[in-house]
C-alpha positions in Angstrom: 111.4 31.9 62.5 108.0 31.5 64.2 109.3 28.7 66.5 106.1 26.8 65.8 103.7 29.4 67.0 102.1 29.7 63.5 101.1 26.1 63.5 99.3 26.4 66.9 97.6 29.6 65.9 96.3 28.0 62.5 94.7 25.3 64.7 93.2 28.4 66.7 91.9 29.9 63.3 90.3 26.7 62.3 88.6 26.2 65.7 87.3 29.7 65.6 86.0 29.4 62.1 83.4 26.7 63.4 81.8 26.3 60.1 79.4 23.4 61.4 78.5 20.2 59.6 78.4 20.7 56.0 79.6 24.4 56.1 81.4 26.2 53.6 84.6 28.1 54.3 86.5 30.5 52.1 90.1 30.6 52.7 91.3 33.6 50.9 94.9 34.3 50.1 95.1 30.7 50.8 98.6 30.0 49.3 99.5 26.4 49.2 96.7 25.4 51.6 98.2 24.9 55.1 95.3 26.7 56.6 92.7 25.0 54.4 94.2 21.5 55.3 93.9 22.6 59.1 90.2 23.7 58.7 89.3 20.3 57.0 91.2 18.4 59.8 89.1 20.0 62.4 86.0 20.1 60.7 86.0 17.1 58.3 82.3 17.6 57.1 83.2 21.0 55.8 84.0 22.3 52.3 86.8 24.7 51.7 87.2 27.1 48.7 90.9 28.2 48.8 91.2 31.3 46.8 94.5 32.8 45.8 95.7 35.0 42.7 98.9 33.1 42.3 98.5 30.2 39.9 101.8 28.7 41.1 100.5 28.7 44.6 97.2 27.0 43.4 99.1 24.2 41.5 101.1 23.4 44.6 98.1 23.3 46.8 96.3 21.0 44.5 99.4 18.5 44.4 99.8 18.8 48.3 96.0 18.4 49.1 94.3 15.8 47.0 91.1 16.5 49.1 87.7 16.5 47.0 86.3 18.9 49.5 89.2 21.6 49.1 88.6 23.5 45.8 91.4 25.7 44.8 90.2 28.6 42.8 92.0 31.7 41.1 90.7 34.8 42.5 91.2 38.3 44.1 90.4 38.6 47.9 88.8 41.8 47.2 86.5 40.3 44.5 85.7 36.7 45.6 84.2 34.4 43.0 81.5 33.6 45.5 77.9 34.6 46.2 76.5 36.8 48.7 75.9 35.2 52.0 77.3 31.7 50.7 79.9 31.0 53.3 79.8 30.1 57.0 83.2 31.2 57.6 86.1 33.2 55.9 89.6 32.6 57.0 92.9 34.2 56.0 96.5 33.3 57.0 99.2 35.9 56.5 97.3 37.4 53.5 95.9 40.6 54.6 99.3 42.3 54.5 99.5 41.8 50.8 96.2 43.3 50.0 95.9 46.8 48.3 93.1 47.7 50.7 92.4 46.0 54.1 89.0 47.6 54.2 88.0 46.2 50.8 89.1 42.7 51.9 87.0 43.0 55.1 83.9 44.1 53.2 84.2 41.4 50.8 84.5 38.8 53.5 81.3 40.4 55.1 79.6 40.1 51.6 80.1 36.5 51.2 79.4 35.5 54.9 75.9 34.6 56.0 74.6 36.4 59.0 76.2 34.8 62.1 79.3 33.7 60.0 82.8 34.1 61.3 85.9 35.8 59.8 89.1 34.7 61.4 92.5 36.2 60.4 95.9 35.1 61.4 98.4 37.9 60.7 101.7 39.6 61.7 100.8 43.2 62.7 102.8 46.3 63.0 104.2 46.8 66.6 102.5 49.4 68.7 102.8 50.4 72.3 105.8 51.4 74.4 108.1 48.8 72.9 107.1 49.5 69.3 110.4 51.3 68.5 112.5 48.3 69.7 110.3 45.8 68.0 110.4 47.6 64.7 114.2 47.8 64.9 114.2 44.1 65.6 112.0 43.5 62.3 114.0 45.8 60.3 117.5 44.4 60.9 116.9 41.3 63.0 114.7 39.2 60.8 116.9 39.5 57.6 120.0 39.0 59.8 118.5 35.6 61.1 117.6 34.7 57.6 121.3 34.8 56.6 122.0 32.0 59.0 118.8 29.8 58.7 117.9 30.4 55.0 120.6 32.3 53.1 118.9 31.9 49.9 115.7 33.6 51.1 117.0 36.7 52.5 115.1 39.0 50.0 111.8 37.2 51.0 112.5 37.9 54.6 113.4 41.5 54.0 109.9 41.8 52.2 108.4 40.2 55.3 109.7 42.6 57.6 108.7 45.6 55.4 105.3 44.3 54.8 104.8 44.1 58.7 106.0 47.5 59.3 103.9 48.9 56.4 100.8 47.1 57.8 98.2 48.3 60.3 98.5 47.7 64.0 96.2 45.3 66.0 94.1 48.0 67.2 93.7 49.6 63.8 92.7 46.3 62.4 90.0 45.9 65.2 88.7 49.3 64.4 88.6 48.5 60.7 86.6 45.3 61.4 84.2 47.2 63.6 83.6 49.8 60.9 83.0 47.0 58.5 80.1 45.8 60.5 81.8 42.9 62.4 80.9 42.2 66.1 81.9 39.8 68.9 85.6 40.3 68.3 88.2 38.0 70.1 92.1 37.9 69.9 94.8 35.4 70.6 98.5 36.5 70.6 101.8 34.6 70.1 105.5 35.2 69.1 106.1 38.2 71.4 102.7 39.7 70.3 103.7 40.0 66.5 101.6 37.0 65.4 97.9 37.5 66.3 94.5 35.7 65.6 91.6 38.0 65.4 88.0 36.4 65.1 84.7 38.2 64.6 81.0 37.7 63.5 79.0 39.1 60.9 75.8 40.1 62.5 
């Protein structure tokens, strides 16, 4: 449904993460490892710790990515099994919508980042602005409707997707939260009619 935009923005996330040679990247809510693989592709000397609480996702990631420098670890994005200041970058693709507390996730990312480290998020944000009512209606009815045609067996998953976006923060609210959590030098890239957005920031 993203028309390939998510693939382009994953590359953007990996590029902005910029861990440097030998850098350590925490990919939180890492799922089956698509973003972790892109980080390793662009930064072959880096190491990625893929963290997800879903054991099934981790098993799939290990099968799909037999890469000695991608370590799939069970864990909570709000209580990462990583030491303070141990990471050069923290990435997250489509995971923050599923956290109980966005603020807690951002504070945890700040904790594990070294000074100068980067947090880069790829996410679907709640619509805002003049077109928000129309965009919200499209999400509520259009996304499940399209799923009936392209993936009829996954209609409930797409209903959840639409609901999770509508229950999430807007881009501006996320930017404000990131600043409140101490991040600086924010930058943003948008795709898919503004729904999909990459936000990168630096821990001072």
